[in-house]
C-alpha positions in Angstrom: 98.5 93.9 94.5 95.8 96.3 93.2 95.8 98.5 90.2 95.8 101.5 92.6 99.1 100.4 94.2 102.5 101.9 93.3 105.9 100.4 93.0 109.3 102.0 93.6 111.3 102.1 90.3 114.0 104.1 88.4 113.7 105.1 84.8 115.8 103.2 82.3 117.4 105.4 79.7 119.2 103.2 77.2 121.8 101.2 79.1 121.7 103.7 82.0 119.3 104.3 84.9 118.1 107.6 86.4 119.5 108.9 89.6 116.2 109.5 91.3 113.6 106.8 92.2 109.9 107.4 91.6 106.6 105.7 92.7 105.1 104.3 89.5 101.3 103.6 89.6 100.7 100.0 88.7 97.9 101.1 86.4 100.5 102.7 84.1 102.3 99.4 83.5 101.5 97.9 80.1 103.6 94.8 80.6 107.0 93.7 81.8 110.0 91.5 80.9 113.2 90.3 82.5 116.6 91.2 81.3 120.1 90.1 82.4 121.9 92.5 84.7 125.1 93.7 83.1 128.2 92.0 84.5 126.1 89.7 86.8 126.1 86.1 85.6 122.7 84.5 85.8 121.0 87.5 87.5 118.0 89.3 86.0 115.8 92.3 86.7 112.3 93.2 85.8 111.8 95.9 83.2 108.3 97.6 83.4 107.0 99.0 80.1 104.8 102.2 80.2 103.8 105.0 77.9 106.5 107.1 79.6 109.3 104.7 78.9 110.9 101.7 80.7 111.5 101.4 84.4 113.3 98.9 86.6 112.6 98.0 90.2 116.2 97.9 91.1 116.9 101.0 93.3 119.9 102.1 95.3 119.7 103.6 98.7 120.6 107.0 97.5 117.8 107.0 94.9 115.3 106.0 97.6 116.5 108.7 99.9 116.1 111.4 97.1 112.6 110.1 96.7 111.7 110.5 100.4 113.4 113.9 100.6 110.5 115.2 98.6 108.0 114.1 101.2 107.4 116.7 103.9 108.7 115.6 107.3 111.4 113.3 106.1 115.1 114.2 106.9 118.4 112.4 106.6 119.5 111.2 110.0 122.6 109.2 108.9 124.2 107.4 106.0 121.4 105.4 104.4 118.8 106.4 107.1 115.9 108.9 107.1 113.1 109.6 109.6 109.8 111.3 109.4 110.1 114.0 112.1 106.3 114.1 112.5 106.4 110.4 113.7 109.3 110.5 116.1 108.3 109.5 119.6 111.7 110.0 121.3 115.4 110.5 120.6 117.9 108.7 122.9 121.0 110.9 122.7 123.1 108.4 124.6 122.8 105.6 122.1 122.0 107.8 119.1 118.6 106.2 118.3 115.3 107.6 117.1 112.3 105.7 118.4 108.9 105.7 116.7 107.0 104.0 119.4 106.9 103.8 123.2 108.1 100.2 123.3 111.3 101.4 121.5 111.1 98.4 119.1 111.0 100.5 116.0 114.0 102.8 115.6 116.7 104.2 113.3 120.2 105.2 114.3 121.0 108.9 114.1 124.4 110.2 113.3 125.9 112.8 115.8 126.2 115.3 113.0 122.4 115.3 112.4 121.3 115.2 116.0 121.1 119.0 116.7 119.2 119.7 113.5 116.6 116.9 114.0 116.1 117.9 117.7 115.4 121.5 116.6 113.0 120.4 114.0 111.2 118.1 116.5 111.0 120.9 119.1 109.6 123.3 116.6 107.0 120.8 115.5 106.0 120.0 119.1 105.8 123.8 120.0 103.5 124.3 117.0 101.1 121.6 118.2 100.6 123.3 121.6 
């Protein structure tokens, strides 16, 4: 890891944690410690200490999705799934999968409810490139 790297964390506010994940620059970390997870016997988590408060590296799916929603191109495609529309190679409507490469090895599933919206976004993007 380099001091220019970032880590995905959530802000710790007393005994609670924020609902939105952020990318914390490693250079802002002054130090870190471990603490026991509440209600989890023997399990610990890392608490990063910064000038802006304390952060933990324990993030839930919803927090990560909220982080990626702020990045242009990323859209929800299902429960717990997102895709960068600018990086979609193909959508297979029969099996509800979005492929990111020609070999179809990298993919995420797309829920039927999101299919029409994502297809429209992809079509607009491809029309703008012409």
